[in-house]
C-alpha positions in Angstrom: 90.6 189.4 59.2 91.2 186.5 61.7 90.4 187.1 65.4 93.3 185.5 67.7 92.7 185.3 71.6 94.9 183.0 73.4 93.7 180.7 76.7 95.4 181.4 79.7 97.8 178.4 80.5 96.9 176.6 84.6 99.3 177.0 86.6 100.9 173.3 86.7 101.3 173.8 90.6 97.4 172.8 90.9 97.2 169.5 89.6 100.2 168.4 91.4 100.4 166.0 94.5 100.7 168.3 97.6 103.7 167.1 99.3 103.0 169.1 101.9 99.4 168.1 102.8 100.4 164.4 102.0 103.0 164.4 104.6 100.3 166.1 107.2 98.4 163.4 107.1 100.8 160.8 107.0 103.1 161.3 109.9 100.9 164.1 111.6 103.1 166.9 111.0 101.6 170.7 110.9 100.5 171.8 107.7 103.3 174.6 106.5 102.6 178.2 105.4 104.0 177.3 102.2 101.3 174.7 100.8 98.4 176.3 98.7 95.9 174.8 100.5 95.8 177.2 103.9 92.6 177.9 103.9 91.6 178.1 107.7 88.6 175.9 107.2 90.4 173.3 105.7 93.1 173.1 107.7 91.0 173.0 111.0 89.1 169.9 109.4 92.2 168.3 108.3 93.7 168.5 112.6 90.6 167.7 113.4 91.0 164.2 111.4 94.5 163.7 113.2 93.2 163.9 116.1 90.0 161.5 115.7 92.6 159.4 113.9 93.9 157.0 116.2 90.7 156.8 118.4 89.2 155.7 114.6 92.1 153.1 114.7 91.7 151.4 118.2 88.7 150.9 117.8 88.8 149.5 114.1 91.7 147.4 115.4 89.3 146.4 118.5 86.5 145.1 116.1 89.1 143.4 113.3 90.3 141.4 116.8 86.6 140.0 117.3 86.0 139.1 114.2 89.8 137.2 113.7 90.6 140.5 110.9 93.6 141.6 113.5 96.4 142.8 110.8 94.4 143.6 108.1 97.3 144.7 106.3 99.1 141.7 106.4 95.7 139.7 105.6 94.3 142.0 102.9 95.8 140.2 100.0 94.6 136.8 101.4 91.3 137.5 102.0 91.4 139.0 98.2 92.6 136.2 96.7 89.4 133.7 99.2 87.0 136.2 97.4 88.5 135.9 93.6 88.4 131.8 94.6 84.7 132.4 95.9 84.1 134.2 92.6 85.5 131.7 90.7 84.2 129.2 92.0 80.8 130.7 91.4 81.9 131.2 87.3 83.5 128.4 86.7 81.7 125.8 84.4 81.9 121.6 85.3 82.5 119.6 82.8 79.3 117.0 82.5 81.9 114.1 82.9 82.5 114.6 86.2 79.3 112.8 87.3 80.6 109.5 85.2 83.8 110.0 87.9 81.9 110.5 90.6 79.9 106.8 89.8 83.6 105.1 88.8 84.7 106.4 92.1 81.9 105.0 93.9 82.1 101.5 92.9 85.8 101.4 93.4 85.7 102.9 96.8 82.7 100.6 97.6 84.8 96.8 96.3 88.0 98.0 97.4 87.3 98.3 101.4 84.0 96.1 101.4 86.0 92.2 101.7 88.6 94.5 103.7 85.9 95.6 106.1 84.0 91.9 106.2 87.1 90.0 107.3 84.9 89.1 110.7 82.7 86.6 108.6 85.9 84.6 107.0 88.0 85.0 109.9 84.7 83.2 111.9 84.7 80.5 109.0 88.4 79.8 108.9 87.8 79.7 112.8 84.7 76.8 113.0 85.7 75.0 109.5 88.9 75.6 108.4 91.6 75.9 111.7 88.6 74.1 114.4 89.2 76.4 117.4 93.2 75.6 117.1 94.1 79.0 115.6 95.0 82.3 118.0 91.8 84.8 117.0 95.2 87.7 117.4 96.8 86.1 114.2 93.7 85.7 112.8 92.3 89.0 113.4 96.0 90.3 111.4 94.5 89.2 108.0 92.1 92.1 107.8 94.7 94.7 109.7 97.5 94.4 107.4 95.1 94.6 104.5 93.3 97.9 105.8 97.3 98.9 106.7 98.4 99.0 103.0 96.0 101.5 101.9 98.5 103.8 104.0 101.8 102.2 103.1 101.4 103.1 99.3 100.2 106.2 99.6 103.6 107.4 98.7 104.3 104.4 96.4 101.0 105.2 94.0 102.3 108.5 92.8 105.6 106.9 91.9 104.4 104.4 89.6 101.1 106.7 88.3 104.3 108.9 87.2 105.5 105.7 85.6 102.9 103.9 83.9 99.9 106.2 84.1 96.3 105.9 86.3 95.0 103.3 84.0 97.6 100.8 83.7 97.8 101.2 88.2 93.5 100.9 87.8 94.4 97.8 85.7 96.7 96.2 88.0 94.6 97.1 91.0 91.8 95.1 89.4 93.8 92.2 89.1 96.1 91.7 92.2 92.8 92.7 93.9 90.5 89.6 92.3 93.3 87.4 91.9 94.0 87.4 95.7 90.5 86.3 96.9 90.8 83.7 94.7 94.3 82.3 95.5 92.9 82.7 99.6 90.5 80.6 98.3 92.6 77.3 98.6 94.1 78.3 102.0 94.9 76.0 104.4 97.3 77.8 106.7 96.5 81.6 108.2 100.1 82.5 106.1 98.3 81.6 103.0 95.7 84.0 104.0 98.7 86.8 104.9 99.9 86.1 101.2 96.7 86.4 99.2 94.4 88.4 100.8 96.4 90.6 103.1 99.3 91.7 100.7 97.6 90.7 97.3 94.6 92.0 97.9 95.6 94.4 100.4 98.0 96.1 97.5 95.0 95.7 94.9 92.3 97.5 97.3 94.7 100.3 98.3 95.7 101.5 94.8 91.8 101.5 93.8 91.2 103.0 96.9 93.8 105.9 96.4 93.8 106.6 92.9 90.0 107.2 92.9 90.4 109.6 95.7 93.3 111.2 93.8 91.1 112.0 90.8 87.8 112.9 91.7 87.9 115.7 93.5 90.0 116.9 90.3 86.3 117.3 88.4 84.8 119.1 91.0 84.7 122.7 92.4 81.4 123.8 93.2 80.1 121.1 95.6 83.1 119.0 96.3 82.8 118.3 99.6 79.2 117.1 98.6 80.6 114.7 96.2 83.3 113.2 98.2 80.5 112.4 100.7 79.0 110.6 98.2 81.8 108.7 96.9 83.3 107.6 100.3 80.1 106.2 101.1 80.6 103.6 98.5 83.1 102.0 101.0 80.2 102.2 103.9 77.5 100.7 101.6 80.0 97.9 100.7 80.5 97.0 104.2 76.9 97.3 104.9 75.7 94.7 101.7 79.0 92.7 101.7 78.7 90.6 105.0 74.8 89.2 104.3 76.5 87.9 100.6 79.8 86.4 102.2 77.2 84.9 105.0 74.7 83.1 102.1 77.6 82.3 99.9 79.3 80.1 102.9 76.5 78.5 104.0 75.3 77.5 100.5 78.6 77.2 98.2 81.3 77.1 101.6 84.3 79.0 102.1 86.3 78.4 99.3 83.8 79.0 96.2 82.6 82.1 98.4 86.2 83.8 97.6 86.0 82.7 94.2 82.3 84.7 93.5 83.8 87.3 95.5 87.1 87.5 93.2 84.7 87.2 89.7 82.6 90.8 91.3 85.6 92.3 92.3 87.3 92.2 88.7 83.6 92.9 87.0 83.2 96.0 89.0 87.2 97.5 89.4 87.1 96.9 85.6 84.1 99.3 84.9 86.0 101.9 87.6 89.1 100.9 85.9 87.6 102.1 82.2 85.9 105.2 83.7 88.1 107.2 85.5 91.3 109.2 84.3 92.8 112.0 85.2 91.1 116.0 84.2 92.6 117.4 81.1 95.0 120.0 82.1 95.7 118.5 85.5 98.6 116.4 84.7 102.1 116.5 84.0 103.4 115.2 80.9 106.6 115.0 81.7 107.9 111.6 83.3 108.8 112.1 86.9 111.6 109.3 88.1 112.6 110.5 91.7 110.2 110.0 94.5 110.9 113.4 95.5 109.7 114.8 92.1 106.1 113.2 92.3 105.2 113.5 95.6 106.2 117.1 96.8 107.3 116.8 100.7 107.0 120.4 101.5 103.6 119.5 102.1 105.3 118.3 105.1 106.2 121.4 106.3 103.1 122.9 106.0 102.2 123.4 110.0 98.4 123.5 109.1 99.1 120.2 107.2 100.4 118.5 110.3 98.0 119.7 112.4 95.7 118.0 110.3 97.5 114.5 110.1 97.2 114.5 113.8 93.2 115.3 114.0 92.8 112.3 111.3 95.3 110.1 113.6 93.0 110.7 116.8 89.8 110.6 115.0 91.0 107.6 113.6 92.8 105.5 116.4 89.1 105.5 117.4 86.7 105.0 114.7 86.6 101.6 114.3 86.4 100.6 118.1 82.7 100.5 118.0 82.1 98.4 115.8 84.7 96.1 116.7 83.5 95.4 119.9 79.4 96.6 120.6 78.7 93.1 119.3 80.5 91.8 122.3 79.1 94.1 124.8 75.9 93.3 123.3 75.9 90.0 124.4 77.8 90.5 127.5 74.9 92.2 128.9 72.5 89.8 127.8 71.3 90.4 124.2 71.6 87.8 121.8 74.5 87.7 119.0 71.7 88.4 115.8 70.7 91.9 118.2 75.0 92.4 117.9 75.2 92.3 114.2 71.9 94.0 113.8 73.9 96.9 115.6 77.0 96.6 113.4 74.9 96.7 110.2 72.9 100.0 111.7 76.1 101.5 112.5 77.6 100.8 108.1 73.7 102.0 106.9 73.7 105.5 109.1 77.6 105.7 108.3 76.9 105.9 104.6 74.0 108.8 105.4 76.5 110.5 107.4 79.2 110.9 105.0 77.0 112.5 102.4 75.0 115.3 105.1 78.5 116.0 106.2 79.7 116.5 102.4 76.9 118.6 101.7 77.1 120.8 105.1 80.5 121.0 104.8 79.9 122.8 101.5 77.5 125.0 102.8 78.6 125.8 106.6 82.8 124.8 105.9 84.1 121.4 106.0 86.9 122.5 108.6 83.4 123.6 110.8 81.4 120.8 110.2 84.0 118.0 111.0 84.8 119.8 114.4 81.2 119.4 115.2 80.6 116.2 114.0 83.7 114.6 116.0 82.8 116.5 118.7 79.4 115.2 118.5 80.6 111.6 117.9 82.9 111.6 121.3 80.3 113.3 123.4 78.2 110.5 122.4 80.7 107.7 123.5 80.8 109.2 126.7 77.5 110.1 127.5 75.9 107.0 126.1 77.4 103.9 125.4 79.7 104.4 129.1 76.1 104.2 130.2 73.5 101.9 128.1 72.5 98.6 129.1 69.6 97.7 127.1 69.9 97.4 123.2 67.6 100.6 123.0 70.0 102.6 124.8 73.1 100.6 122.3 70.8 101.4 118.9 70.2 105.0 120.4 74.5 105.3 120.7 74.7 103.8 117.2 73.1 105.6 115.4 74.2 108.9 116.6 77.7 107.9 116.3 77.2 106.1 113.2 75.9 108.7 112.1 78.1 111.6 113.3 81.8 109.4 112.3 80.7 109.5 109.0 83.0 113.1 108.6 86.0 110.9 109.3 86.1 109.5 105.4 83.6 111.9 104.1 85.0 115.1 104.3 88.8 114.2 104.3 89.5 114.9 100.8 88.3 118.3 101.4 90.0 119.7 104.1 93.3 118.2 102.7 92.6 119.8 99.2 91.5 123.3 101.5 95.2 123.1 103.4 97.2 122.3 99.9 95.4 123.3 96.9 94.7 121.0 94.2 97.7 121.5 93.0 99.8 119.3 95.8 96.6 117.8 96.3 97.8 114.4 95.4 100.6 114.6 97.3 98.9 115.8 100.3 96.3 112.6 100.1 98.7 110.2 99.6 101.0 111.6 102.9 98.0 111.9 104.8 97.0 108.7 104.2 100.7 107.2 104.5 100.7 109.0 108.2 97.5 106.8 109.2 98.5 104.1 108.9 99.6 103.0 112.8 95.9 104.7 113.7 94.3 101.7 112.2 95.6 99.9 114.8 93.4 101.6 117.4 91.0 98.6 117.8 94.2 96.5 118.8 96.2 99.2 121.2 92.2 99.9 122.6 92.0 95.6 122.8 95.6 95.3 124.6 94.9 98.6 127.0 91.7 96.5 128.1 93.6 93.4 128.8 95.4 94.8 130.5 93.0 96.5 133.0 90.0 94.7 133.2 89.1 92.0 130.5 85.2 91.9 131.4 84.5 95.3 131.3 84.1 97.8 128.4 84.8 101.2 130.3 88.5 101.7 128.3 86.8 101.3 124.9 83.9 104.0 125.4 86.8 105.7 127.1 89.0 105.9 124.6 86.5 106.2 121.8 85.3 109.7 123.2 88.5 111.0 124.1 90.5 110.7 121.1 87.3 112.1 119.4 87.1 115.3 121.3 90.9 115.2 121.4 90.9 115.0 117.5 87.9 117.9 117.9 90.1 120.2 119.9 93.0 120.2 117.1 90.4 120.9 114.3 89.5 124.3 116.3 93.3 124.6 116.2 93.3 124.2 112.4 90.7 126.5 111.7 92.4 129.2 113.9 95.7 128.7 111.8 93.6 128.7 108.7 92.1 131.8 109.0 91.4 133.3 112.6 87.9 133.9 112.8 84.9 132.9 114.9 82.6 133.1 111.5 85.0 131.8 109.1 83.4 129.6 106.2 86.4 127.4 106.1 
C-alpha cells in the first residue's frame, strides 16, 4: 500500500508584486495596513529611506552637474551607445588592406596639393621671365587661389559623379586633368591661359583626388582613425615641402615650360598609382545608382547644430592658416634678413607641420579629437599674438614658425575624424563634402588679410599678426562650444 501525501500549496500572494509597497517607494505614500509587508522594522527602514531619498538625489544631481552628467535619465541611452561603440572599436578586426589605402591616400594628398601650394615658385618665374614685371601680382596670385578654391567647390559635385561613374573612374579622370592641366600650362603666354589650364583643369583634377581620398580612407580605420588620417593628410605637407625645390631646380636647368611638362608626367604616374590602389571598403557602398543630388548628398547634416558649429570653427582657422606662410618671407626681409632666410622659414613651416599633423592625429585617438584640436588651435593663436608680434630677429621668427607650424597641423589632420564624430560614418561622405564646400571662401583668408593691411598700414605686419592670432583663438572658443554640445563634460574624451 503506497503512502499518499500532499504538498501544501503556497499562497500566490507571497510571490506577487506588492503594489502597496511599490507605490509607497515611488510616490512617497504611506504603506497601507493591508500590505503583507507590515513588519515594524521593515516599515521603519522604508520610511527612513523615503526621508533620506530627497537629500541623496540632491547630492547626486550636484555631482552629475559638476562632471557634465546632468539629466542622467535623458542621456543614459547616449552613454550606453557610446560605451558600446568604444567596446566595438576594441573588438573589431580591421582589414589589413587599410595600410595600402593609407599609402595610396598619402600619395593622392601629396600630388594633389604640392603644385597648388608651391605656385609661388612659378609665379615668380612667370613674373620675371614671361611677363617681365608687366603683370599685376594680384592677377598672378589668383592662379593658385582659384585652384585651391576648387577643393571646396567640388565638394557637393564629387559624390554625384561617384554615384554615376564609380570611384575608380573619378580618380582616373582626376589623374588625367591634374597632369593635362600642367602640360598644357607649359604653352601659356598669357595669364588667362594659366587660369584655364593650371587653375581650372589642374584644380579640378586635384580636387577630385583630394576629396575622394578624404572620403574613402576613414572607412577603413576604426581604432586609430585619428593617427591614420594624420599620416595621410601629412602627404600634402610633404609634397609642399619637396615640390618648391624640384620646381626651382627644373626652372633653372630646363626652363619653365619643361618644368611643367616634367611635373605633369610625375603627377600622372603618382596619381595613377593612387587610382589603382584606392577603393571603397566592401559593405559601405550602396549598389543602388542615385541620380538626384539630394539623394547623394545628405543635406540633413546641415540641420545639425553641431555640424554648423564645426563648420564655423573650421572657417575661422582656415582664414588665417596660410597667412604666416604667405607673408613671413616679406616680414623677414623687412627686418633686414635675406630672402634665403625667408625661404628657410617657409620650409621649416612645412616640415614641422607634417610632424604636427601626425602627432595631433595620434593624440586625438588617446585624448579625444575635439580636445586636441581645441588646445592646438589656442596655442597657434597665442604664438602669433605673443611671439610673431614681437619678433625682430631670425631666431624669434624661427621659434614662432616652429610652434605655429607644429600646432596648426591640426587644421587638416583632425578635419576628417571630427567630421566623422559628428555625422557618423553613414553620413560622413556627405558631411566631409559639405564641410569642404563651406570652407571655400575661407581659403581667400590671406587675400582678405592683405586687403586689411593695405587699408591700414602697408609698412607694418601688425594686421597679419592680429588677424592670425584672434581668428585661431576664436576658432578654439567655438570648438569648446562644440565639445559641450557633443558631451557636456570637462573630462570627456571627445
